[in-house]
N, C-alpha and C positions, 0 to 999 in steps of 0.2 A: 503493500500501499504505500502511495507516494506521502510524503511527509507534508505539510502546510508549508506553501512558498506566501513570501510578501512582495507584490509588486508594486510600483511607483508608479501613478499615472496622475491625470488631471482632467477633471472636466471640460469639453470643449464647445458646450452651446453658451448660448448668447447671455449669461446670464448677468454679467457684470464683474465678475471675480474669476482669478484664474487658479483655485486652490490646490494643493496637495492632496491626494488620496492614497492611501496604503491598504490594498485590496487585497486580502486572505484568500487564497488558493487553495483547496483541498481534494486532490483526484480529478482536478481537470474544473472545478466547479466553485465559483464565489462564493465563501460561507460567510464573509465578514468584513465591514467596510472600517477603518479608520483614517487618522488624517495626521498632518505634521506635529511631530513633538519632538523634533530637534532642535538644532541651534535657532538662536533669535536672529532676526524674526523670525515666525513661524506663520505659515500661509495657510490656515486652519481652514478645513471646507465646512460649507452651511448644511441645511436639513435635506437639502435637494441631493447633492453630490453623494450624502450619507445615505439616502435611500436609493442610490442608483441602481442596487443588486435587483431590487424590484420591478424596474424597468427592463433590465438586460433579460430578467425572465418573466416576462409578463405573456401573459396567454395570447395576446393580438400580436406578437410576432410573427411579421413574415416570414415562412419556411423556406418556400421557394417561389419562382418567379410564375405569375397567373396572367391570364387573358378573358379579357372580358366576355361574357357570354350572355349578359340581362341588357337591360338599359341601363343609359351610363347613370353613375349616380346610386345605385341601388346596391351594389357591393357583389352583384352576382358574377364569379369566376370560376374558371377552372386550370388546373395545373397546366402547367406546360414544362418543357425543358430549357434548360439554357438557352440551348443553340436554337431553338423555336423562338425565343423570348426577342435574343439580339437580331437576328435574322429580320424578325418582322419591324423591329424597329428603325434597323439600318434602311429596308427596304420603301418604309415610309418616310424616312427621310429622304431619302431621293428621290423618291415620287414628290416630295412637296418642292424641294428645291426644283428640279428639273421643270415641273409643274408652272410654278408663280414665282421662282426665287426664294434664294435665302431669308430676304427678310421677312417672308411669312413664318420662317422657325422662330419662334419666341421662346427664348428662355427664362423661365421662372425661377430663378435660384435664390434662396433664404440663407439666413444664420444658423439652421440648425447643427452645424459644425464650424466651429472657427479656428480647428488648427493649421497649420502651416501647410499640411502637405493634403489629409482629405477633407476636403469641403465641397461647395458648389464651384469652385475654383477648376475643378475634374473636369466637367462637363464644358464649361466656358473653356477652356484649352480644346478640347475635341471639335467643339463646334467652330471656334475660329481657325481650325486647321481644316474644316470643312467647308470654307468658302466665306463664314460668317452666318451671322444670327440677328435677332433683335433683342436689345434688352431693354432693361428700365434704368432709369434716374428715380432719387427722391427717397433717403433711405429712413424707413419709419420713426428711429428712433431718433436721431438728431437732425434730418435735415434742416429744421430752422435755426437752429444753432450754429450748425455748420457754416449757412447763408450768412448769417450776421456776423459768425467767426470771421469768416473772408472777406466781409463788405469793412469790417473795424478794423482787424489787424492783420490781413492777407494772410493769416497762415491760422490751421487748428492747434497749433501747437502754443496752448494758451493757459495752461494748467500748472500750478505749483505741487511740489510733490507733499503728499498727504501730509506727513509729520510738521509739512512748514505751518502747520494751523496752529501749532502750540505756541508759534511766535504772535500769533494773534490777541489783539484785546477784546475782538468782539467776531463773532462769525453768524452769519445770516444765513439757513437754509432755507432757500425760495423754492417751495417747489420739490424739493429735493428728501428723497428718504431713503439713504443708504444702509438704513439695516435691511432692508428687501432687496433692493435692487444692486447692492453691493460697493459699484462703482471701486473697483480693484479691492483685493483680499480684505485689506487690514484697514479702512476707512471708517468704519465703526470702533475700531479701536484705538484708532485716534484721538476720534471724538467721547469718546469715554474718557481717554485722560486729558484730554482740553477738558470737558468738564470737573474732573478732579484737582486738576491745577486753577480752577475758580475764572476759566474762559465765561462771559457769556456768550448764551447761544439763543437765538430769536429763529422760531421759524413760522413761517408764511405759509399758509397752503389749507385749500378747502375742508381737509379730513385731519384729524388729529391722528396722526400717522407713527409706527411705531418707533421712528427717528424720533420725532419730535416728544414723545411720550418717555423715552429713556436721556434723550441728552438735552432737549431746551429747557430754558427755565422760561419762557413764553411761546404760545400759541397765539398766531394771529390768524384767524380764518379770513378769505376774499374769495370774492364771486370768480369764477372760472374765465378766463380770457380777457379779466380788468387788470391783469398783474401791471402792462405798462401805463394805466394810469396811474397808481400808487407810484411808480417810480418817476413819473413825469412830475408829479406833485412835488414829492420827496426832492426832486431837484428844485421846483421852486424855491422849497421852504431853503435850501442851503443855500442857493444865490442871492435870495430874498434877504439874509442873514448874513452875506458876504462871507462864508464858512467855503467856499469852493478854492481849492487851491490853483490860483492862477498863475503862478509861477509854472507849474507842471502842466497847466493847460496853454502856454503863452509855449513852453519849449517844445513840448511834445506830441499835442495834438491840431488837427486844422477842424475848423468849422464850428467851434462852440458858441461863436455869436450868432449862428444863425438856427442852432439849436434853442438856444436863450431865447431869442424874439420869439420862438415858436411857445417856450414856457411859458413866460412872461406877458405874452399875450400881445403880442407886437403884431404876429404875422396874421392871426384871424379873430384880435377883438375877443379872445376870451384867455384869463387868467388860469392857467393850471394849477389853483389853489387846492391845499386839503379840504376845503367845503366842497368844491369840483369835483374832486376824485372821491370823495365821502359817498355821494352821490350814487357815483359808478361801482365800486367795489365795493361797500358796504362795510368795509373800516372806518373806523370813526375819526375824524379829522385832527383829534389831540392824538392819536396814536402815529399817525400819518407822520406828523410834525415833529414827534419825540423820537421816532426810528431814524429820522433823516438827521437830527441834529445828533444823534448819538452815533451813527454811524459815519459822518462828516469829523468827529473832532476824537472817534476814538481813534488812534494811531498806534501800530496801523490795524485794519479791520478787513477781513475775509468775507465778501459776501460773494455765495455760490447760488447760481443760478442753475434748475436743474433742467432736464430736457423735458417734464412733463409739460410745463408750463408752454413750451416751443412748440408743442401738438398738439396746434389749433391754426385756426381759419385765417391768424393774423399772427401765427408764430414768431416768426422774424423779428418782427418788433419787440417783442419781450425779451429775446435775445439782446438785442439791439440796444435797447432802455438800457439793460445790464448793465453792460460795456461802457456806456455814457456815463452811468451815474458814480460805478468805478473810475473812469477817467476823471469827471469831476471832483472827486476826493483826493485823488491821487495815490490810489490803493493799487497802481500797477507796476511791476517790476521791482517789489520790497518786499523782504521777508513779513510774513504776516498778511500781506496783501494778497489781493485775488483777481485778477484781469477779466472772468468769466467767458463768456463765447464756448466754443467746443470743448475745451477744459483738456485736453492731452497733454501731459507731462513726460518727456521722454528720458529716462534713467535709462530703460532698456529698449532696443529695436524693433520694430512689430517685424515678426518671421514670418516668412511668405517664400512661396516659389518664385525661382525667378522670372521677371515679363517672359510673358511665351510670345504665341503669333498674337497678330496684331488682326482686329477684324476688321473687314474685307467691306462689311456691309456701312461700316463709321465713314470708311475713309473718304475725305474729301467734302465731308459735308458741312453745311455751316452751322453756327453756334446756335443754339434755341434762344426764343425770347424770355427775356430778364435772365439770362445766363451773366455770370461774372466772369465773361471770358479773358478779359485782360487779364487776369491777375494769374500770377505763377502759380502752381500747385493746386489752384480750384479742381474739382470732379471734370471728368472732359464733359466740355458740355454742347456737345452734338446733338443736333436737332433730330436725330435717325432714332436717336431713344423713345421711349414713352415713359412717362410718369407712373409709378409706381400703383399710384392711388387710381388711375385711368386706364388700367389694362383691362377691364371689363368691358368699359366704353369701347374700346378699340378695337376688342376682339369680337364687338357687336356690329362696332359702325364703320373700321377701319379707315380707308384712305378718302371714302365719302363725309366720314364725319372729322377731317383734316387731319388725322395721323398717316404715320410716315410709311405704313404698310399696313396688309390685309391680314391679320395673322389665320395659320389653318393648322398648325402644329405647336404645342405647349411640351416643354421638356421641364418637367419640375423636378426639380434637386432640394434637397436640407431644407426642406418646406411645407407645411402644413398651410397651403397658399387659402385657401378660401377660409379658413379660419382666422387668419392672420391678417387678412385684408378688409378693407372697407367695404359696407354694403355686399354681405353675403347673398343674398337672395339676387342683383342684379351678378352675381359672382357664378350662380349656379346657371342661371342664363347664358352666361355668356361658356360658360364651358360644355354646357349639353350640346354649343352649335360649332364647335372646333371639329373639325376631321378625325384629329388623333390627339392623343394624349399620352405619354410616357412619365412614370412616374419611377423615383427613387425613393424607399422608404422604409422603414423598421418595423412598424405597425401599421395596422389596420385603418388609418385615418382616415376622417371625412372626406378629404383631398384625394385619398390612395383610391376610394370607394369610385372617382371618376376616372381613373386610368384604363386605357384600352390595352394596356401592357404595363403589368405592377413589377417591379425588379425589388427583392430585398437587398438589403444594405446593411453590414454589420454597426456594429456599435464602435465605441471607442476604446471599449475594454478588450475587443478583438482587433485590435492592429496596433502599430507603433505611430509613435506622431511627434511632434515637439510643440511648443504653444508659449507664448508669450504675454504678459500679464494686457490686460483691458486697456489702460489707459497709460501705462509705460512706467509701472513700480520697478525697481530694482533687483528683477531675477528673472530666470526661464526654467521651464519645467520639462523634463521629457515624459513621455506618454507612455509606457512600456506595454507589450500587450501583455494581459493578465490571463485569459483564454483564447480558446480558438475560435474562429468562425463557427456559430452556433448556426446548424441547419445547412440550407446550400447558399447564404445570405455572402455576399461578397462585398469588398470595398466598390466608393465610387472609383477611384481610381484603374480598379481591376475590371470593372464593368466597362469604363470606358477604352480602354486599352483591347478588350475585346472586340468593344463596337468599332475601334478605329479600323481594325484590318477588316472589317466588312464594307468600311465605307474607300479604302481605299489607302489608307494612311497608315506611312510605316512607318514613323518617327515619334510617336505618341510620347515615349518614355523618354526618347532622345538614347537609347543605349545606357540609362542606368536604372537599378534596381530604386526602391522605395528608402531603401537604409542609404544608397549612395548621395541621393535626394537630400535625404533630414543633415546627412554630415555636412554637405553643402550650403543648405541652408542656418545651420546652428555655426557655421564657419564665418558666413557674411556675415555675423553681428557685430564681429571684432571683440567679443566679451568671453567667448566660448574657447581658450587654447586645445583644450583636450577633451575631442568627444565622444572617446571612449570613456573617461571619467566620468562626464557629463549624463552618459546614459547609465552606468552603472550607480551612479549617486540620486539619479532621478532629478535632479534641482543646480541651479547656479544662482547661488546670491550673492550679488555684485555689493561688495563695499565702497561706500559714497563719500568722498570727503567732506562734498557740498551739497545739500538739497538743493533740488531743482526748482530755479523760480525762473515761471516765465517770463521774456522781455528784462531779466536784469542786465543784460548786456545793451538792449538798446538805453536804456535808463540811465547806465553811467557810462556809456559813448555813443549819443544820437548818430554822430559824424559817421564813424569807422562801422554802428551797426544800424543802418537804420529800418524801421518796421519794413515788414515785407510787401507793403500797400504801396498804390501808384502815386504817394505823395511820399513816402517814408517817413507818414507818420501816424498816428493814431487818429482815425477817418471819425469823426464823431459827426461830421458832413462829406458823405462817400462821393466825390465828382462821378465814378462810375454808376451809381443809383439815380443820378441824377440824368445821367445820360438815357437811361432808360424812359425818362416821363412820364412815369406811371405812378397816380395818386395814390394807390393803393401799395407801392414799394418808395417811400418817401427817401430823402439822402439824409435825413435826419430821422433818429427814431420819435415815433408818434402813436399815440394813442386813437384805434381805429376801430369803430366797432364792427363787428363781423358777424357775418349770415350764422344764423344760428345761436349767437351770441345773448349775453345778458342787453334785453333791450331790443330785440327782435321782436317785431309784433307778431311773430309764430309763436311767439311763449303765450300768446291767450290759447291757444291750442294745448300745445305742448308746454306746460309752465315749467317744468324742474329740467335743470341743466345736468347733463351727464358726465360724469368721467368714467374712463376706460385705464383704469391704473394697473400697477404689474400686481400682480397676485400672488401675495405671499409663496405658496407652494409652488409655483408655475415657474417656468422659463419661457415666456409666451408659450406656445401649445405643447413643448416639448414632453415635460412634466406631467402634462393630465394623465388622470386615471393611473395615479401611483396610490394604492391604498396607505400606506402610512402616512403617505404628504396630504391624503385628501381628511384624514383624521386630524391634521393640525388647523386648519381652516377649511370648513367645505364651504362651495360656490356660494354665495348668498347677493342679494342687492342691497349695499347699505342706503337707508333713509331715514332721516333726521324725525326726532319724537313729533316734533310739530307737525310737519307734512305727513306722518303716517297717522295722527290723530286726526287731524281734516279728511283722512280717506279711510278712516274706520279698519286701519292697519296695526295689526298687532305683531310682535317679534315672532318669527317662524310662521306667519301665514304665507300661502302661495300667492304670489303678485301677478300680474302681467305688465310688462312695462314695454311702451311702444311708440312709435311714430307711424310716420308714411312709407318708412323704407320695411318696416318688421315688427314682429312681437318674439318677445323673450317672457317665457315662464319660469319665475324663481323661486324660491322664497325668502321674506325679508329678514334684514337683519336690521330692526330698529334700535338707533344708537344713537349719541350725543358727539360722536366721534366725525360726524360730518355735519356741516353747516347747513342751516335752512333752506331749503330752495334747489338743492344739489344731492345727486344719488349716484353712487358708484356702484358701477361692476369690472370685476377685476380680470383684464384681458387674457385671452388665452383658452376659452372655455371651447369644448367641441362640438360644434352645431348638430342639433338632433331635430331634424321637422317635423311633426305630426302631418295629418291629412289635413288639417286645416291650415298649413303654413306656420304652426307655430312652434318656434324653437325652444325645447325641453334642457338644450347643453348648457347654458348660460353663456352661448357666445357673443359676446358685446357689439363685435361688428356686425350681426343683424340689423342693429340701429345706426351702423355709424355712415359717414357721408362721405363720398369719393369722389365729393369736390380738394383741391390741395389750396394751400396757402398760395399767393402770387409769386413767393420767393422757393415755394417746393415744401414748404413744412407741410407733414400730416394734419389731417384736423379731427383727429379722434377724440380730442377733447373739447371739441367744440359741436356739442349735438343738444338738442332740446327732445323731451320725453315726456309721458304722460305714465303713472303708475294707477293699477286699478286692483283692489284685493278681488279676488275669483272666491 
């Protein structure tokens, strides 16, 4: 009998952390999970990683390739061989290419795996070598924050090392819940140390989150989508009292005078006072004034704007406003401050495959409207891509609807797409209209049921890989193989390699094994001199002399190290945005009323604002239906006591949440942890539509809109609904 072996690996899913897992394997089976207990710092796993054994051995694991035999979406399949499955996929790819052109092949890749080698990039590489494909733009998590970061700073590298928070006098968590969303593994641990040190922490959020309850000394509830109004009013107070850091503004920024004219009412005759903001945000004017003064006079202070408020119909304005207020107070490029924006902080480098074949479909295409195409480092702004919120509309309307192609075939990898993207009912309609769908998947998800050919993929426990931290903490992890691939499952790369030969592609792996690629990827970081030692230990913990502080070089030497913007300075007024001449994307941050936001006339019909935040036990849809995690926090719709009482709803009642896009049936969690007028459904539920068209799986995207913000932010936190007891 084999002895128990302990294998070191890490989660590769999109949870916000990169944590060490120690997997106990006995007789080829995982029997126990532990985490980092070595030298400090320890990168300890949360409940999601520790429950992963149940996902590996889930009863709905896909065991062999499947071919659809019933109506699409009903999940009727028959077992076929790998040869039959790959032959069918290759045949359809060739048919669609030859009949309609490569642009009709739609790649719908997701973040189900974010390791260096095994990810949606495996299929990207294949389709690029197959003469191209159409892909999406508009990242669900952070497109609004990214747009604002590039417009203001010219880069996404805008965050400080987490430990630098211990140098702050004040920490403001704005729509930021790292106790659940992690934001690099030791973020919560750092906030605990900050609290123990006596650093004041204030949380601004429509919900009393786990992070607010544990770390904060004060909770300020705010109406969803109105955060920018509060930022602007804070700027009014700071300017009116003369608390702005004028020396910083004069030396490092451009456009403060234009923002000031907007704030003080010179531009439009409306002074953006705390009284003005109170009517919009629901935050008392005295609270707004006090917070503004406290932030401006606490030296230094860290304002951390989460990505959640930026996932709104005017999401980029939230992030732009946060960056602007940080600049006004001079809290950028200094220890204990924080610049906001995208918030990546590179101690470690992102690990990934070297750039592969270019996508011929995108070559020579003009930039899309409203893109920051003049900025080096901006995501490729080609007009050949389709925004990820508009995929369903593009499938149904194609070129006639103004899209760059007529999609015919969808290749889905690392994504439970129909559950993860807005307006699920529209998605079901769109997927039923396609000529062919191939899906790589590990379990029988709702999206998998729409496949024509369904290919079983192994988990990260069944293959080797390497991974770096989400935002750049100083370490790297080797993901060793814990067990052999279960059933007939294969890795995405193995599937693509076998498919490549059927497509006439002979250099997919470029003559290198996965192990050789991992060595190349690790060595390219410059931080891992001994790959074999890295593989043996499972981790490289970098020794850092100085904590990373974004823009420290720019502040200390603005001539030698200008900001990577067009002006070389922080752009409070962005000329690139002014060139767009689009009032929905103004060159300075402004509060713009959003469709389905607070104050929309539709609120007469649907009076409650819906949030679709991250569900504590979930990683998007990846960790759904794991019994241990379901026990931690069952799926419920949060509703305030006052709103529940007016609707005759008691805690635990079944309720219908609905709008013009769909209906969701759930149980109610009646709570004071959410402000009146707001309800919350955690993102990630697997839809389960009954014969009446009601979703019983808690899929929040049954209700969300597929209209993105002008800058590309998702609008999944700008939704109006009503709730009724059943």
